[in-house]
C-alpha positions as CSV (number, residue, x, y, z in Angstrom):
1,M,0.0,0.0,0.0
2,T,2.9,2.4,0.7
3,G,4.3,1.7,-2.7
4,E,0.9,2.5,-4.4
5,L,0.7,5.7,-2.4
6,K,4.2,6.7,-3.3
7,D,3.5,6.1,-7.0
8,E,0.3,8.1,-6.9
9,T,2.0,11.1,-5.2
10,E,4.9,10.9,-7.7
11,E,2.3,11.1,-10.6
12,E,0.6,14.0,-8.9
13,F,3.8,15.9,-8.1
14,P,6.5,14.7,-10.5
15,H,8.9,17.5,-9.7
16,S,8.4,17.7,-6.0
17,P,11.7,17.9,-4.1
18,F,10.2,16.4,-1.0
19,I,9.3,13.0,-2.5
20,R,12.2,10.9,-3.5
21,K,12.4,7.4,-4.8
22,Q,15.2,6.6,-2.4
23,G,13.2,7.7,0.6
24,N,14.2,10.1,3.4
25,I,17.9,11.0,3.1
26,Y,18.3,10.6,6.9
27,K,16.5,7.3,7.2
28,P,17.0,5.3,3.9
29,N,14.4,2.7,3.1
30,N,16.3,0.9,0.3
31,K,19.4,-1.2,-0.1
32,D,21.4,1.3,-2.2
33,M,21.2,4.1,0.4
34,D,22.0,1.6,3.2
35,N,25.2,0.6,1.3
36,D,26.0,4.3,0.8
37,S,25.8,4.9,4.5
38,L,28.0,1.8,5.1
39,N,30.6,3.2,2.7
40,E,30.5,6.6,4.5
41,K,31.1,4.7,7.8
42,A,34.0,2.9,6.2
43,M,35.4,6.3,5.1
44,E,35.2,7.6,8.6
45,D,37.2,4.6,9.9
46,V,40.3,5.8,7.9
47,H,41.4,7.7,11.0
48,T,41.3,4.6,13.2
49,K,42.9,2.2,10.7
50,E,45.9,0.2,11.6
51,I,49.3,1.5,10.5
52,D,51.8,-0.5,8.6
53,L,54.9,-0.9,10.7
54,V,56.9,-2.6,7.9
55,N,56.3,-0.2,5.0
56,R,56.4,3.2,6.7
57,D,56.7,5.2,3.4
58,P,53.9,3.7,1.3
59,K,53.7,6.7,-1.0
60,H,57.5,6.9,-1.4
61,I,57.7,10.5,-0.3
62,N,61.3,10.2,1.0
63,D,62.8,7.8,-1.5
64,D,65.3,10.3,-3.0
65,V,65.5,12.8,-0.3
66,V,66.8,11.3,3.0
67,K,67.8,7.9,1.9
68,V,71.5,8.2,2.8
69,D,73.7,5.1,3.3
70,F,77.4,4.9,4.2
71,E,78.3,4.4,0.5
72,D,76.5,7.6,-0.4
73,I,78.7,9.6,2.0
74,I,82.0,7.9,2.3
75,A,83.6,6.2,-0.7
76,E,87.2,5.3,-1.3
77,P,88.3,5.3,-4.9
78,A,90.5,2.5,-6.3
79,G,94.1,2.7,-5.1
80,T,93.3,4.7,-1.9
81,Y,92.0,2.0,0.4
82,S,92.2,2.2,4.2
83,F,92.7,-0.8,6.3
84,D,89.9,-3.3,6.1
85,G,89.3,-3.1,9.8
86,V,89.0,0.7,9.7
87,W,86.6,0.5,6.8
88,K,84.4,-2.1,8.6
89,A,84.5,-0.1,11.9
90,S,83.7,3.1,10.0
91,F,80.8,1.5,8.3
92,T,79.5,0.1,11.6
93,T,80.0,3.3,13.5
94,F,78.3,5.4,10.8
95,T,75.3,3.0,10.5
96,V,74.8,2.5,14.2
97,T,75.2,6.2,15.0
98,K,72.8,7.2,12.3
99,Y,70.3,4.6,13.4
100,W,70.4,5.4,17.2
101,C,70.7,9.1,16.8
102,Y,67.6,9.1,14.5
103,R,65.7,6.9,17.1
104,L,66.7,9.1,20.0
105,L,65.7,12.3,18.1
106,T,62.3,10.8,17.1
107,A,61.7,9.7,20.6
108,L,62.4,13.1,22.0
109,V,61.1,15.4,19.3
110,G,58.9,13.2,17.1
111,I,55.7,13.3,19.1
112,P,55.8,17.1,19.8
113,L,56.6,17.7,16.1
114,A,53.7,15.4,15.1
115,L,51.5,17.5,17.4
116,I,52.7,20.7,15.8
117,W,52.3,19.4,12.3
118,G,48.9,18.0,13.1
119,I,47.8,21.4,14.4
120,F,49.4,23.2,11.4
121,F,47.7,21.0,8.8
122,A,44.4,21.2,10.7
123,I,44.6,25.0,10.6
124,L,45.7,24.9,6.9
125,S,42.8,22.6,6.0
126,F,40.3,24.8,8.0
127,V,41.5,28.0,6.4
128,H,41.4,26.4,2.9
129,I,38.0,24.9,3.4
130,W,36.3,27.7,5.3
131,A,38.1,30.8,3.9
132,V,40.1,30.4,0.7
133,V,37.7,28.3,-1.4
134,P,34.7,30.5,-0.4
135,C,36.6,33.7,-1.2
136,I,37.7,32.3,-4.5
137,K,34.2,31.2,-5.4
138,S,32.8,34.5,-4.3
139,Y,35.4,36.3,-6.4
140,L,34.5,34.2,-9.4
141,I,30.8,34.9,-9.0
142,E,31.4,38.6,-8.7
143,T,33.8,38.7,-11.7
144,H,31.4,36.7,-13.7
145,C,28.6,39.3,-13.0
146,I,31.0,42.2,-13.7
147,S,32.2,40.6,-16.9
148,R,28.6,40.1,-18.1
149,V,27.8,43.8,-17.4
150,F,31.0,44.8,-19.2
151,S,30.2,42.6,-22.1
152,I,26.7,44.1,-22.4
153,C,28.2,47.6,-22.3
154,V,30.8,46.8,-25.0
155,H,28.2,45.2,-27.3
156,T,25.8,48.1,-26.7
157,F,28.1,51.1,-27.1
158,F,31.3,50.1,-28.8
159,D,30.1,47.5,-31.3
160,P,28.0,50.0,-33.3
161,L,30.7,52.6,-33.1
162,F,33.4,50.3,-34.4
163,E,31.0,48.9,-37.0
164,A,30.3,52.4,-38.2
165,M,34.0,53.3,-38.3
166,G,34.7,50.1,-40.2
167,K,32.1,51.1,-42.8
168,C,33.5,54.6,-43.1
169,F,37.1,53.4,-43.6
170,S,36.2,50.4,-45.8
171,S,36.0,52.6,-48.9
172,I,39.6,53.9,-48.4
173,R,42.0,52.4,-50.9
174,I,45.7,52.7,-50.7
175,R,47.8,52.4,-53.8
176,M,51.6,52.3,-53.8
177,S,53.5,53.6,-56.8
178,K,57.2,54.1,-57.4
179,E,58.3,57.5,-58.5
180,V,61.4,57.7,-60.5
């Protein structure tokens, strides 16, 4: 009976914004909208997803920037080799120092910097969403309005003037001749 009533109201008011085939947007009564709300819920769970502890740079942001190994910094050309023990000890010292210094710095400064960067990007997102984009949209709307008025003025006043000037000057002929 509800389906019959809905079909009758759609026939009576075909363009009514209040009657939708999908039902109420807040309480969906069909499978498609239930799936959409599940997809929205899955999108919200992005903030609580588990992080990958193995691949910590999945988008390869720092592949060419901070990927520094011993061979990238210290290299001995052929013919100028140090003692093998010195070379091995230098490699180990460099690698372990870099590893532990990085870990110590991230333990001391990583969380405060993560807090600062989180606040910074939250503010940046807020300003972009609530100030920059609306200002740009407003500017585009205003300039569109002004450009339409300017276009009407040009077509009303200048087109006839330049058309008349074109007709006046169209009968002028220029002939070039050589005088000896």
